[in-house]
C-alpha positions in Angstrom: -8.4 23.6 1.5 -8.4 27.3 1.1 -5.9 27.7 4.0 -3.6 25.0 2.5 -3.6 26.7 -0.9 -3.1 30.1 0.7 0.0 28.8 2.5 1.2 26.8 -0.5 0.2 28.5 -3.8 1.7 25.7 -5.9 -0.8 23.3 -4.5 -3.8 25.1 -6.1 -3.8 22.8 -9.2 -3.3 19.7 -7.2 -5.6 20.0 -4.2 -9.4 19.8 -4.2 -12.0 19.1 -1.6 -14.7 16.9 -2.9 -17.9 16.8 -0.8 -19.6 13.4 -0.8 -22.7 12.1 1.0 -21.2 8.9 2.3 -24.7 7.6 3.1 -25.7 7.7 -0.5 -24.6 5.1 -3.0 -25.5 7.5 -5.8 -23.4 10.3 -4.4 -20.4 8.1 -3.9 -20.7 6.5 -7.3 -21.1 9.9 -9.0 -18.0 11.3 -7.3 -15.9 8.2 -8.2 -17.1 8.4 -11.8 -16.4 12.2 -12.0 -12.9 11.6 -10.7 -12.2 8.7 -13.0 -13.5 10.7 -16.1 -11.1 13.4 -15.1 -8.2 10.9 -15.0 -7.5 11.9 -11.4 -5.1 9.9 -9.3 -5.8 10.2 -5.6 -3.0 10.5 -3.1 -5.2 10.7 -0.1 -8.8 10.3 1.0 -10.1 11.6 4.3 -13.3 10.0 5.7 -14.6 12.7 8.1 -18.3 12.4 8.3 -20.0 12.6 11.6 -23.3 13.3 13.4 -25.6 12.1 16.1 -28.4 10.2 14.4 -30.9 7.4 15.0 -29.1 4.1 15.3 -29.7 2.8 11.7 -28.8 6.1 10.2 -25.7 6.3 12.4 -24.5 2.9 11.2 -25.1 4.0 7.6 -23.0 7.1 8.2 -20.2 5.9 10.5 -19.9 2.2 9.5 -21.0 1.7 6.0 -20.1 5.3 4.8 -16.4 5.0 5.1 -16.5 1.4 3.6 -18.6 2.7 0.7 -16.3 5.6 0.0 -13.1 3.6 0.4 -14.3 0.8 -1.9 -15.4 3.3 -4.6 -12.2 5.4 -4.5 -9.5 2.8 -3.8 -9.2 2.0 -7.6 -8.2 5.6 -8.2 -5.6 5.6 -5.4 -1.9 6.1 -6.2 0.5 3.4 -5.0 1.4 4.6 -1.5 -1.7 6.7 -1.2 -3.3 7.2 2.2 -6.8 6.8 3.6 -7.5 8.6 6.8 -10.6 7.7 8.9 -11.4 10.4 11.4 -13.4 9.4 14.4 -15.0 11.4 17.2 -14.5 8.7 19.8 -18.2 8.0 19.8 -17.6 4.3 19.0 -15.8 3.9 22.3 -18.9 5.3 24.1 -21.1 3.0 22.1 -19.0 -0.1 23.0 -18.8 1.0 26.7 -22.7 1.0 26.8 -23.1 -2.3 25.0 -24.0 -5.6 26.4 -21.0 -7.7 27.7 -21.2 -10.2 24.7 -21.1 -7.3 22.2 -18.2 -5.7 24.1 -16.2 -8.9 23.9 -16.9 -9.2 20.2 -16.0 -5.6 19.4 -12.8 -5.7 21.3 -11.4 -8.8 19.5 -8.4 -8.1 17.3 -9.4 -10.7 14.8 -12.9 -9.3 14.3 -14.1 -9.8 10.7 -16.2 -7.6 8.5 -18.8 -10.3 8.3 -19.1 -10.3 12.1 -19.3 -6.5 12.2 -22.0 -6.5 9.5 -23.9 -9.2 11.3 -23.9 -7.2 14.5 -25.0 -4.1 12.7 -27.9 -5.9 11.2 -29.2 -7.4 14.6 
């Protein structure tokens, strides 16, 4: 953010980086409430959390985290706003090392959230 503001001084009043712990309902809820109380309209959200963790913690960060943040902040999003989900490519490695039935499921274009959630809870 500092580099963007340095290059575009007029952005200083419009650009802010908000650090959120996407694994914490309380952190995400608090951030959304603070933004709402400030009457902020979001024009973009970048989900960029990452890390190598035990499997259940990894799911909480990489799967449920972006969903949690997006659902909390979407009501504050301007029409035409953008949500960007940044990935390391680790999901492809995870799928490649999965059983064949999981690979088939995860590669389906019509995969539903309920199926993803069910797989995560196995």
